[in-house]
PDB file of the backbone (N, CA, C, O) and the ligand in Angstrom, with CONECT records:
HET     ZN  A 101       1
ATOM      1  N   MET A   1       0.837  -1.160  -0.053  1.00  0.00           N
ATOM      2  CA  MET A   1       0.060  -0.036  -0.005  1.00  0.00           C
ATOM      3  C   MET A   1       0.920   1.259   0.048  1.00  0.00           C
ATOM      4  O   MET A   1       1.800   1.418   0.893  1.00  0.00           O
ATOM      5  N   GLU A   2       0.616   2.158  -0.890  1.00  0.00           N
ATOM      6  CA  GLU A   2       1.404   3.440  -0.998  1.00  0.00           C
ATOM      7  C   GLU A   2       1.070   4.330   0.172  1.00  0.00           C
ATOM      8  O   GLU A   2      -0.065   4.376   0.646  1.00  0.00           O
ATOM      9  N   LYS A   3       2.156   5.084   0.656  1.00  0.00           N
ATOM     10  CA  LYS A   3       1.974   6.080   1.593  1.00  0.00           C
ATOM     11  C   LYS A   3       2.387   7.470   1.104  1.00  0.00           C
ATOM     12  O   LYS A   3       3.295   7.616   0.285  1.00  0.00           O
ATOM     13  N   VAL A   4       1.742   8.414   1.592  1.00  0.00           N
ATOM     14  CA  VAL A   4       2.074   9.768   1.177  1.00  0.00           C
ATOM     15  C   VAL A   4       2.312  10.622   2.483  1.00  0.00           C
ATOM     16  O   VAL A   4       1.719  10.309   3.516  1.00  0.00           O
ATOM     17  N   ILE A   5       3.176  11.699   2.448  1.00  0.00           N
ATOM     18  CA  ILE A   5       3.272  12.470   3.497  1.00  0.00           C
ATOM     19  C   ILE A   5       2.087  13.143   3.851  1.00  0.00           C
ATOM     20  O   ILE A   5       1.429  13.729   2.991  1.00  0.00           O
ATOM     21  N   CYS A   6       1.702  13.113   5.209  1.00  0.00           N
ATOM     22  CA  CYS A   6       0.422  13.889   5.631  1.00  0.00           C
ATOM     23  C   CYS A   6       0.671  15.325   5.418  1.00  0.00           C
ATOM     24  O   CYS A   6       1.659  15.857   5.924  1.00  0.00           O
ATOM     25  N   PRO A   7      -0.290  16.074   4.596  1.00  0.00           N
ATOM     26  CA  PRO A   7      -0.122  17.419   4.278  1.00  0.00           C
ATOM     27  C   PRO A   7      -0.664  18.181   5.524  1.00  0.00           C
ATOM     28  O   PRO A   7      -0.422  19.387   5.556  1.00  0.00           O
ATOM     29  N   ASN A   8      -1.272  17.705   6.416  1.00  0.00           N
ATOM     30  CA  ASN A   8      -1.701  18.543   7.676  1.00  0.00           C
ATOM     31  C   ASN A   8      -0.541  18.821   8.528  1.00  0.00           C
ATOM     32  O   ASN A   8      -0.272  19.970   8.878  1.00  0.00           O
ATOM     33  N   CYS A   9       0.260  17.642   8.925  1.00  0.00           N
ATOM     34  CA  CYS A   9       1.416  18.044   9.832  1.00  0.00           C
ATOM     35  C   CYS A   9       2.784  17.843   9.136  1.00  0.00           C
ATOM     36  O   CYS A   9       3.827  17.728   9.779  1.00  0.00           O
ATOM     37  N   LYS A  10       2.723  17.807   7.839  1.00  0.00           N
ATOM     38  CA  LYS A  10       3.962  17.721   7.042  1.00  0.00           C
ATOM     39  C   LYS A  10       4.810  16.468   7.338  1.00  0.00           C
ATOM     40  O   LYS A  10       5.990  16.492   6.988  1.00  0.00           O
ATOM     41  N   GLY A  11       4.309  15.363   7.959  1.00  0.00           N
ATOM     42  CA  GLY A  11       4.916  14.113   8.284  1.00  0.00           C
ATOM     43  C   GLY A  11       5.389  14.072   9.700  1.00  0.00           C
ATOM     44  O   GLY A  11       5.965  13.072  10.126  1.00  0.00           O
ATOM     45  N   ASN A  12       5.171  15.107  10.436  1.00  0.00           N
ATOM     46  CA  ASN A  12       5.707  15.232  11.836  1.00  0.00           C
ATOM     47  C   ASN A  12       4.872  14.355  12.658  1.00  0.00           C
ATOM     48  O   ASN A  12       5.403  13.735  13.579  1.00  0.00           O
ATOM     49  N   GLY A  13       3.514  14.228  12.402  1.00  0.00           N
ATOM     50  CA  GLY A  13       2.689  13.422  13.243  1.00  0.00           C
ATOM     51  C   GLY A  13       2.082  14.196  14.264  1.00  0.00           C
ATOM     52  O   GLY A  13       1.258  13.705  15.036  1.00  0.00           O
ATOM     53  N   TYR A  14       2.478  15.485  14.312  1.00  0.00           N
ATOM     54  CA  TYR A  14       1.864  16.374  15.482  1.00  0.00           C
ATOM     55  C   TYR A  14       1.825  17.765  14.830  1.00  0.00           C
ATOM     56  O   TYR A  14       2.421  17.963  13.771  1.00  0.00           O
ATOM     57  N   LEU A  15       1.133  18.724  15.450  1.00  0.00           N
ATOM     58  CA  LEU A  15       1.036  20.146  14.996  1.00  0.00           C
ATOM     59  C   LEU A  15       1.507  20.934  16.120  1.00  0.00           C
ATOM     60  O   LEU A  15       1.171  20.569  17.246  1.00  0.00           O
ATOM     61  N   ARG A  16       2.194  21.899  15.987  1.00  0.00           N
ATOM     62  CA  ARG A  16       2.685  22.871  16.853  1.00  0.00           C
ATOM     63  C   ARG A  16       1.841  24.153  16.674  1.00  0.00           C
ATOM     64  O   ARG A  16       1.866  24.809  15.633  1.00  0.00           O
ATOM     65  N   LEU A  17       1.072  24.478  17.784  1.00  0.00           N
ATOM     66  CA  LEU A  17       0.036  25.542  17.788  1.00  0.00           C
ATOM     67  C   LEU A  17       0.467  26.494  18.821  1.00  0.00           C
ATOM     68  O   LEU A  17       0.834  26.147  19.944  1.00  0.00           O
ATOM     69  N   ALA A  18       0.406  27.803  18.369  1.00  0.00           N
ATOM     70  CA  ALA A  18       0.654  28.913  19.376  1.00  0.00           C
ATOM     71  C   ALA A  18      -0.438  29.429  19.861  1.00  0.00           C
ATOM     72  O   ALA A  18      -1.281  29.880  19.086  1.00  0.00           O
ATOM     73  N   PHE A  19      -0.618  29.456  21.171  1.00  0.00           N
ATOM     74  CA  PHE A  19      -1.684  30.178  21.900  1.00  0.00           C
ATOM     75  C   PHE A  19      -1.053  31.381  22.714  1.00  0.00           C
ATOM     76  O   PHE A  19      -0.465  31.123  23.764  1.00  0.00           O
ATOM     77  N   GLU A  20      -1.149  32.609  22.295  1.00  0.00           N
ATOM     78  CA  GLU A  20      -0.593  33.603  23.025  1.00  0.00           C
ATOM     79  C   GLU A  20       0.915  33.143  23.150  1.00  0.00           C
ATOM     80  O   GLU A  20       1.578  32.791  22.175  1.00  0.00           O
ATOM     81  N   ALA A  21       1.339  33.176  24.312  1.00  0.00           N
ATOM     82  CA  ALA A  21       2.734  32.929  24.694  1.00  0.00           C
ATOM     83  C   ALA A  21       3.199  31.525  24.718  1.00  0.00           C
ATOM     84  O   ALA A  21       4.361  31.124  24.650  1.00  0.00           O
ATOM     85  N   GLU A  22       1.958  30.748  24.841  1.00  0.00           N
ATOM     86  CA  GLU A  22       2.205  29.294  24.976  1.00  0.00           C
ATOM     87  C   GLU A  22       2.335  28.602  23.691  1.00  0.00           C
ATOM     88  O   GLU A  22       1.810  29.078  22.684  1.00  0.00           O
ATOM     89  N   GLU A  23       2.995  27.517  23.661  1.00  0.00           N
ATOM     90  CA  GLU A  23       3.106  26.650  22.518  1.00  0.00           C
ATOM     91  C   GLU A  23       2.590  25.221  22.934  1.00  0.00           C
ATOM     92  O   GLU A  23       3.043  24.578  23.880  1.00  0.00           O
ATOM     93  N   VAL A  24       1.601  24.825  22.111  1.00  0.00           N
ATOM     94  CA  VAL A  24       0.841  23.539  22.438  1.00  0.00           C
ATOM     95  C   VAL A  24       1.113  22.522  21.380  1.00  0.00           C
ATOM     96  O   VAL A  24       0.935  22.789  20.192  1.00  0.00           O
ATOM     97  N   ILE A  25       1.520  21.420  21.770  1.00  0.00           N
ATOM     98  CA  ILE A  25       1.694  20.373  20.748  1.00  0.00           C
ATOM     99  C   ILE A  25       0.442  19.518  20.731  1.00  0.00           C
ATOM    100  O   ILE A  25      -0.036  19.071  21.774  1.00  0.00           O
ATOM    101  N   GLU A  26      -0.129  19.277  19.426  1.00  0.00           N
ATOM    102  CA  GLU A  26      -1.283  18.636  19.307  1.00  0.00           C
ATOM    103  C   GLU A  26      -1.088  17.456  18.283  1.00  0.00           C
ATOM    104  O   GLU A  26      -0.573  17.678  17.187  1.00  0.00           O
ATOM    105  N   GLN A  27      -1.480  16.274  18.634  1.00  0.00           N
ATOM    106  CA  GLN A  27      -1.317  15.055  17.826  1.00  0.00           C
ATOM    107  C   GLN A  27      -2.144  15.342  16.551  1.00  0.00           C
ATOM    108  O   GLN A  27      -3.226  15.924  16.632  1.00  0.00           O
ATOM    109  N   CYS A  28      -1.646  14.944  15.415  1.00  0.00           N
ATOM    110  CA  CYS A  28      -2.314  15.223  14.200  1.00  0.00           C
ATOM    111  C   CYS A  28      -3.468  14.125  13.966  1.00  0.00           C
ATOM    112  O   CYS A  28      -3.169  12.937  13.848  1.00  0.00           O
ATOM    113  N   LYS A  29      -4.717  14.544  13.909  1.00  0.00           N
ATOM    114  CA  LYS A  29      -5.750  13.743  13.769  1.00  0.00           C
ATOM    115  C   LYS A  29      -6.084  13.153  12.460  1.00  0.00           C
ATOM    116  O   LYS A  29      -6.868  12.208  12.380  1.00  0.00           O
ATOM    117  N   VAL A  30      -5.444  13.744  11.309  1.00  0.00           N
ATOM    118  CA  VAL A  30      -5.609  13.343  10.042  1.00  0.00           C
ATOM    119  C   VAL A  30      -5.004  12.124   9.790  1.00  0.00           C
ATOM    120  O   VAL A  30      -5.628  11.215   9.242  1.00  0.00           O
ATOM    121  N   CYS A  31      -3.616  11.993  10.207  1.00  0.00           N
ATOM    122  CA  CYS A  31      -2.871  10.814  10.099  1.00  0.00           C
ATOM    123  C   CYS A  31      -2.731  10.051  11.375  1.00  0.00           C
ATOM    124  O   CYS A  31      -2.002   9.067  11.496  1.00  0.00           O
ATOM    125  N   LYS A  32      -3.483  10.568  12.332  1.00  0.00           N
ATOM    126  CA  LYS A  32      -3.408   9.830  13.638  1.00  0.00           C
ATOM    127  C   LYS A  32      -1.919   9.555  14.050  1.00  0.00           C
ATOM    128  O   LYS A  32      -1.472   8.430  14.271  1.00  0.00           O
ATOM    129  N   SER A  33      -1.243  10.668  14.122  1.00  0.00           N
ATOM    130  CA  SER A  33       0.222  10.826  14.549  1.00  0.00           C
ATOM    131  C   SER A  33       1.122   9.872  13.764  1.00  0.00           C
ATOM    132  O   SER A  33       2.206   9.557  14.255  1.00  0.00           O
ATOM    133  N   GLN A  34       0.743   9.390  12.576  1.00  0.00           N
ATOM    134  CA  GLN A  34       1.666   8.430  11.797  1.00  0.00           C
ATOM    135  C   GLN A  34       2.527   9.322  10.918  1.00  0.00           C
ATOM    136  O   GLN A  34       3.572   8.835  10.487  1.00  0.00           O
ATOM    137  N   GLY A  35       2.205  10.583  10.600  1.00  0.00           N
ATOM    138  CA  GLY A  35       2.968  11.280   9.652  1.00  0.00           C
ATOM    139  C   GLY A  35       2.714  10.981   8.194  1.00  0.00           C
ATOM    140  O   GLY A  35       3.142  11.726   7.313  1.00  0.00           O
ATOM    141  N   GLU A  36       2.048   9.939   7.954  1.00  0.00           N
ATOM    142  CA  GLU A  36       1.747   9.632   6.582  1.00  0.00           C
ATOM    143  C   GLU A  36       0.346   9.005   6.415  1.00  0.00           C
ATOM    144  O   GLU A  36      -0.258   8.531   7.378  1.00  0.00           O
ATOM    145  N   LEU A  37      -0.137   9.018   5.193  1.00  0.00           N
ATOM    146  CA  LEU A  37      -1.491   8.793   4.875  1.00  0.00           C
ATOM    147  C   LEU A  37      -1.520   7.637   3.794  1.00  0.00           C
ATOM    148  O   LEU A  37      -0.648   7.571   2.927  1.00  0.00           O
ATOM    149  N   ASN A  38      -2.420   6.851   3.870  1.00  0.00           N
ATOM    150  CA  ASN A  38      -2.525   5.896   2.767  1.00  0.00           C
ATOM    151  C   ASN A  38      -3.107   6.664   1.470  1.00  0.00           C
ATOM    152  O   ASN A  38      -4.176   7.274   1.505  1.00  0.00           O
ATOM    153  N   SER A  39      -2.363   6.577   0.421  1.00  0.00           N
ATOM    154  CA  SER A  39      -2.697   7.346  -0.716  1.00  0.00           C
ATOM    155  C   SER A  39      -3.949   6.949  -1.324  1.00  0.00           C
ATOM    156  O   SER A  39      -4.409   7.679  -2.202  1.00  0.00           O
ATOM    157  N   GLU A  40      -4.587   5.865  -0.974  1.00  0.00           N
ATOM    158  CA  GLU A  40      -5.855   5.394  -1.448  1.00  0.00           C
ATOM    159  C   GLU A  40      -7.174   5.694  -0.587  1.00  0.00           C
ATOM    160  O   GLU A  40      -8.333   5.440  -0.916  1.00  0.00           O
ATOM    161  N   GLU A  41      -6.694   6.331   0.664  1.00  0.00           N
ATOM    162  CA  GLU A  41      -7.770   6.740   1.396  1.00  0.00           C
ATOM    163  C   GLU A  41      -8.216   8.086   1.020  1.00  0.00           C
ATOM    164  O   GLU A  41      -7.434   8.968   0.666  1.00  0.00           O
ATOM    165  N   HIS A  42      -9.676   8.249   1.114  1.00  0.00           N
ATOM    166  CA  HIS A  42     -10.173   9.524   0.733  1.00  0.00           C
ATOM    167  C   HIS A  42     -10.442  10.445   1.845  1.00  0.00           C
ATOM    168  O   HIS A  42     -10.749  10.004   2.952  1.00  0.00           O
ATOM    169  N   PHE A  43     -10.342  11.710   1.605  1.00  0.00           N
ATOM    170  CA  PHE A  43     -10.290  12.682   2.790  1.00  0.00           C
ATOM    171  C   PHE A  43     -11.004  13.988   2.154  1.00  0.00           C
ATOM    172  O   PHE A  43     -10.855  14.308   0.974  1.00  0.00           O
ATOM    173  N   HIS A  44     -11.831  14.729   3.118  1.00  0.00           N
ATOM    174  CA  HIS A  44     -12.444  15.849   2.699  1.00  0.00           C
ATOM    175  C   HIS A  44     -11.271  16.984   2.874  1.00  0.00           C
ATOM    176  O   HIS A  44     -10.613  17.118   3.905  1.00  0.00           O
ATOM    177  N   GLN A  45     -11.129  17.741   1.744  1.00  0.00           N
ATOM    178  CA  GLN A  45     -10.032  18.667   1.665  1.00  0.00           C
ATOM    179  C   GLN A  45     -10.715  19.973   0.995  1.00  0.00           C
ATOM    180  O   GLN A  45     -11.731  19.882   0.307  1.00  0.00           O
ATOM    181  N   SER A  46     -10.164  21.001   1.220  1.00  0.00           N
ATOM    182  CA  SER A  46     -10.754  22.312   0.518  1.00  0.00           C
ATOM    183  C   SER A  46      -9.506  23.254   0.457  1.00  0.00           C
ATOM    184  O   SER A  46      -8.517  23.115   1.177  1.00  0.00           O
ATOM    185  N   TRP A  47      -9.667  24.212  -0.473  1.00  0.00           N
ATOM    186  CA  TRP A  47      -8.753  25.389  -0.576  1.00  0.00           C
ATOM    187  C   TRP A  47      -9.510  26.442  -1.224  1.00  0.00           C
ATOM    188  O   TRP A  47     -10.586  26.230  -1.782  1.00  0.00           O
ATOM    189  N   GLN A  48      -8.896  27.687  -1.144  1.00  0.00           N
ATOM    190  CA  GLN A  48      -9.302  28.976  -1.627  1.00  0.00           C
ATOM    191  C   GLN A  48      -8.733  29.153  -2.890  1.00  0.00           C
ATOM    192  O   GLN A  48      -7.507  29.214  -2.990  1.00  0.00           O
ATOM    193  N   GLU A  49      -9.581  29.259  -4.031  1.00  0.00           N
ATOM    194  CA  GLU A  49      -9.025  29.739  -5.199  1.00  0.00           C
ATOM    195  C   GLU A  49      -9.001  31.246  -5.223  1.00  0.00           C
ATOM    196  O   GLU A  49      -9.969  31.931  -4.892  1.00  0.00           O
ATOM    197  N   PRO A  50      -7.729  31.775  -5.672  1.00  0.00           N
ATOM    198  CA  PRO A  50      -7.561  33.248  -5.632  1.00  0.00           C
ATOM    199  C   PRO A  50      -8.685  34.015  -6.303  1.00  0.00           C
ATOM    200  O   PRO A  50      -9.062  35.077  -5.809  1.00  0.00           O
ATOM    201  N   ASP A  51      -9.266  33.504  -7.464  1.00  0.00           N
ATOM    202  CA  ASP A  51     -10.267  34.332  -8.142  1.00  0.00           C
ATOM    203  C   ASP A  51     -11.877  33.893  -7.899  1.00  0.00           C
ATOM    204  O   ASP A  51     -12.824  34.084  -8.661  1.00  0.00           O
ATOM    205  N   SER A  52     -11.866  33.307  -6.713  1.00  0.00           N
ATOM    206  CA  SER A  52     -13.248  32.782  -6.307  1.00  0.00           C
ATOM    207  C   SER A  52     -13.625  33.245  -4.928  1.00  0.00           C
ATOM    208  O   SER A  52     -12.733  33.323  -4.083  1.00  0.00           O
ATOM    209  N   GLN A  53     -14.843  33.553  -4.627  1.00  0.00           N
ATOM    210  CA  GLN A  53     -15.268  33.739  -3.311  1.00  0.00           C
ATOM    211  C   GLN A  53     -15.551  32.491  -2.391  1.00  0.00           C
ATOM    212  O   GLN A  53     -15.688  32.523  -1.168  1.00  0.00           O
ATOM    213  N   MET A  54     -15.606  31.497  -3.125  1.00  0.00           N
ATOM    214  CA  MET A  54     -15.950  30.251  -2.484  1.00  0.00           C
ATOM    215  C   MET A  54     -14.725  29.214  -2.298  1.00  0.00           C
ATOM    216  O   MET A  54     -13.746  29.195  -3.043  1.00  0.00           O
ATOM    217  N   ARG A  55     -14.898  28.466  -1.341  1.00  0.00           N
ATOM    218  CA  ARG A  55     -13.714  27.351  -1.184  1.00  0.00           C
ATOM    219  C   ARG A  55     -13.961  26.270  -2.086  1.00  0.00           C
ATOM    220  O   ARG A  55     -15.132  25.988  -2.339  1.00  0.00           O
ATOM    221  N   THR A  56     -13.024  25.620  -2.612  1.00  0.00           N
ATOM    222  CA  THR A  56     -13.277  24.534  -3.447  1.00  0.00           C
ATOM    223  C   THR A  56     -13.251  23.231  -2.514  1.00  0.00           C
ATOM    224  O   THR A  56     -12.263  23.050  -1.802  1.00  0.00           O
ATOM    225  N   ILE A  57     -14.162  22.452  -2.504  1.00  0.00           N
ATOM    226  CA  ILE A  57     -14.157  21.285  -1.691  1.00  0.00           C
ATOM    227  C   ILE A  57     -13.951  20.000  -2.624  1.00  0.00           C
ATOM    228  O   ILE A  57     -14.509  19.846  -3.711  1.00  0.00           O
ATOM    229  N   TYR A  58     -13.108  19.154  -2.059  1.00  0.00           N
ATOM    230  CA  TYR A  58     -12.813  18.031  -2.753  1.00  0.00           C
ATOM    231  C   TYR A  58     -12.955  16.821  -1.835  1.00  0.00           C
ATOM    232  O   TYR A  58     -12.886  17.005  -0.619  1.00  0.00           O
ATOM    233  N   PHE A  59     -13.126  15.735  -2.272  1.00  0.00           N
ATOM    234  CA  PHE A  59     -13.212  14.516  -1.438  1.00  0.00           C
ATOM    235  C   PHE A  59     -12.408  13.465  -2.293  1.00  0.00           C
ATOM    236  O   PHE A  59     -12.790  13.066  -3.393  1.00  0.00           O
ATOM    237  N   GLY A  60     -11.396  13.112  -1.742  1.00  0.00           N
ATOM    238  CA  GLY A  60     -10.618  12.118  -2.635  1.00  0.00           C
ATOM    239  C   GLY A  60      -9.269  11.785  -1.874  1.00  0.00           C
ATOM    240  O   GLY A  60      -9.088  12.126  -0.705  1.00  0.00           O
ATOM    241  N   PRO A  61      -8.350  11.102  -2.615  1.00  0.00           N
ATOM    242  CA  PRO A  61      -7.031  11.023  -2.064  1.00  0.00           C
ATOM    243  C   PRO A  61      -6.253  12.161  -1.682  1.00  0.00           C
ATOM    244  O   PRO A  61      -6.453  13.179  -2.344  1.00  0.00           O
ATOM    245  N   PRO A  62      -5.388  12.216  -0.739  1.00  0.00           N
ATOM    246  CA  PRO A  62      -4.720  13.391  -0.369  1.00  0.00           C
ATOM    247  C   PRO A  62      -3.877  14.027  -1.419  1.00  0.00           C
ATOM    248  O   PRO A  62      -3.132  13.372  -2.148  1.00  0.00           O
ATOM    249  N   LEU A  63      -4.021  15.391  -1.481  1.00  0.00           N
ATOM    250  CA  LEU A  63      -3.459  16.210  -2.566  1.00  0.00           C
ATOM    251  C   LEU A  63      -2.075  16.736  -1.858  1.00  0.00           C
ATOM    252  O   LEU A  63      -1.819  16.711  -0.654  1.00  0.00           O
ATOM    253  N   ASP A  64      -1.250  17.219  -2.930  1.00  0.00           N
ATOM    254  CA  ASP A  64       0.034  17.845  -2.373  1.00  0.00           C
ATOM    255  C   ASP A  64      -0.456  19.389  -2.285  1.00  0.00           C
ATOM    256  O   ASP A  64      -0.951  19.983  -3.243  1.00  0.00           O
ATOM    257  N   PRO A  65      -0.282  19.866  -1.203  1.00  0.00           N
ATOM    258  CA  PRO A  65      -0.668  21.313  -1.015  1.00  0.00           C
ATOM    259  C   PRO A  65       0.377  22.198  -1.573  1.00  0.00           C
ATOM    260  O   PRO A  65       0.093  23.379  -1.771  1.00  0.00           O
ATOM    261  N   ASP A  66       1.616  21.723  -1.860  1.00  0.00           N
ATOM    262  CA  ASP A  66       2.600  22.647  -2.598  1.00  0.00           C
ATOM    263  C   ASP A  66       2.341  22.736  -3.931  1.00  0.00           C
ATOM    264  O   ASP A  66       3.007  23.559  -4.557  1.00  0.00           O
ATOM    265  N   SER A  67       1.399  21.978  -4.612  1.00  0.00           N
ATOM    266  CA  SER A  67       1.188  22.163  -5.943  1.00  0.00           C
ATOM    267  C   SER A  67       0.035  23.090  -6.336  1.00  0.00           C
ATOM    268  O   SER A  67      -0.681  22.874  -7.314  1.00  0.00           O
ATOM    269  N   GLY A  68      -0.092  24.091  -5.547  1.00  0.00           N
ATOM    270  CA  GLY A  68      -1.027  25.226  -5.941  1.00  0.00           C
ATOM    271  C   GLY A  68      -2.399  25.107  -5.363  1.00  0.00           C
ATOM    272  O   GLY A  68      -3.392  25.206  -6.083  1.00  0.00           O
ATOM    273  N   PHE A  69      -2.477  24.885  -4.012  1.00  0.00           N
ATOM    274  CA  PHE A  69      -3.851  24.955  -3.400  1.00  0.00           C
ATOM    275  C   PHE A  69      -3.762  25.843  -2.191  1.00  0.00           C
ATOM    276  O   PHE A  69      -3.446  25.408  -1.084  1.00  0.00           O
ATOM    277  N   PRO A  70      -4.071  27.186  -2.452  1.00  0.00           N
ATOM    278  CA  PRO A  70      -3.953  28.088  -1.509  1.00  0.00           C
ATOM    279  C   PRO A  70      -4.798  27.835  -0.225  1.00  0.00           C
ATOM    280  O   PRO A  70      -5.897  27.291  -0.331  1.00  0.00           O
ATOM    281  N   ASP A  71      -4.336  28.196   0.913  1.00  0.00           N
ATOM    282  CA  ASP A  71      -5.095  27.947   2.181  1.00  0.00           C
ATOM    283  C   ASP A  71      -5.608  26.525   2.327  1.00  0.00           C
ATOM    284  O   ASP A  71      -6.736  26.334   2.783  1.00  0.00           O
ATOM    285  N   TYR A  72      -4.853  25.557   1.972  1.00  0.00           N
ATOM    286  CA  TYR A  72      -5.373  24.157   1.864  1.00  0.00           C
ATOM    287  C   TYR A  72      -5.643  23.681   3.260  1.00  0.00           C
ATOM    288  O   TYR A  72      -4.927  23.978   4.216  1.00  0.00           O
ATOM    289  N   LYS A  73      -6.673  22.955   3.326  1.00  0.00           N
ATOM    290  CA  LYS A  73      -7.134  22.225   4.607  1.00  0.00           C
ATOM    291  C   LYS A  73      -7.549  20.879   4.346  1.00  0.00           C
ATOM    292  O   LYS A  73      -8.283  20.648   3.385  1.00  0.00           O
ATOM    293  N   ILE A  74      -7.119  19.897   5.167  1.00  0.00           N
ATOM    294  CA  ILE A  74      -7.580  18.517   5.123  1.00  0.00           C
ATOM    295  C   ILE A  74      -8.317  18.167   6.317  1.00  0.00           C
ATOM    296  O   ILE A  74      -7.868  18.567   7.391  1.00  0.00           O
ATOM    297  N   GLU A  75      -9.402  17.468   6.297  1.00  0.00           N
ATOM    298  CA  GLU A  75     -10.187  17.184   7.480  1.00  0.00           C
ATOM    299  C   GLU A  75      -9.805  15.722   7.906  1.00  0.00           C
ATOM    300  O   GLU A  75      -9.602  14.879   7.032  1.00  0.00           O
ATOM    301  N   PRO A  76      -9.711  15.427   9.169  1.00  0.00           N
ATOM    302  CA  PRO A  76      -9.621  14.124   9.619  1.00  0.00           C
ATOM    303  C   PRO A  76     -10.855  13.204   9.323  1.00  0.00           C
ATOM    304  O   PRO A  76     -12.012  13.604   9.456  1.00  0.00           O
ATOM    305  N   ASN A  77     -10.564  12.109   8.965  1.00  0.00           N
ATOM    306  CA  ASN A  77     -11.633  11.099   8.793  1.00  0.00           C
ATOM    307  C   ASN A  77     -11.967  10.544  10.071  1.00  0.00           C
ATOM    308  O   ASN A  77     -11.080   9.959  10.693  1.00  0.00           O
ATOM    309  N   ASP A  78     -13.222  10.651  10.594  1.00  0.00           N
ATOM    310  CA  ASP A  78     -13.540  10.231  12.002  1.00  0.00           C
ATOM    311  C   ASP A  78     -14.571   9.100  11.704  1.00  0.00           C
ATOM    312  O   ASP A  78     -15.702   9.125  12.190  1.00  0.00           O
ATOM    313  N   GLU A  79     -14.132   8.116  10.892  1.00  0.00           N
ATOM    314  CA  GLU A  79     -15.074   6.940  10.901  1.00  0.00           C
ATOM    315  C   GLU A  79     -14.821   6.084  12.097  1.00  0.00           C
ATOM    316  O   GLU A  79     -15.731   5.424  12.597  1.00  0.00           O
ATOM    317  N   GLU A  80     -13.683   6.081  12.537  1.00  0.00           N
ATOM    318  CA  GLU A  80     -13.396   5.371  13.899  1.00  0.00           C
ATOM    319  C   GLU A  80     -13.585   6.304  15.014  1.00  0.00           C
ATOM    320  O   GLU A  80     -12.666   7.025  15.403  1.00  0.00           O
ATOM    321  N   LYS A  81     -14.670   6.308  15.500  1.00  0.00           N
ATOM    322  CA  LYS A  81     -15.101   7.149  16.655  1.00  0.00           C
ATOM    323  C   LYS A  81     -14.436   6.509  17.980  1.00  0.00           C
ATOM    324  O   LYS A  81     -14.389   5.300  18.202  1.00  0.00           O
ATOM    325  N   GLN A  82     -13.963   7.457  18.770  1.00  0.00           N
ATOM    326  CA  GLN A  82     -13.383   6.866  20.093  1.00  0.00           C
ATOM    327  C   GLN A  82     -14.606   6.521  21.050  1.00  0.00           C
ATOM    328  O   GLN A  82     -14.400   6.038  22.164  1.00  0.00           O
TER     329      GLN A  82
HETATM  330 ZN    ZN A 101      -0.671  14.231  10.035  1.00  0.00          ZN2+
END
C-alpha cells in the first residue's frame, strides 16, 4: 500500500500550535500521529481559489498542498469514533 506524507502535519505526526505565549503540541488527527497517509484513502479537503469567493471542496486521495492549493485544509476522517 502506498503512503504519502500527511499534508496536515507535514509528516511530523503532530502540530505545533501557538496560543498567545504558550506553545501547544497537538497530535495530528488526520494521520493519527503517523505522519503519513494511505494514498488510497479519501479525505475531505478544501482550498481557496484566488479568483473565487468560495472554497473549493474536494473529497478524494490526499493532494499535495505545495502544487497550488492556497489555504489548503484537510479534515480528519472520523469513521473510527473513540
Ligand atoms: Zn498528520
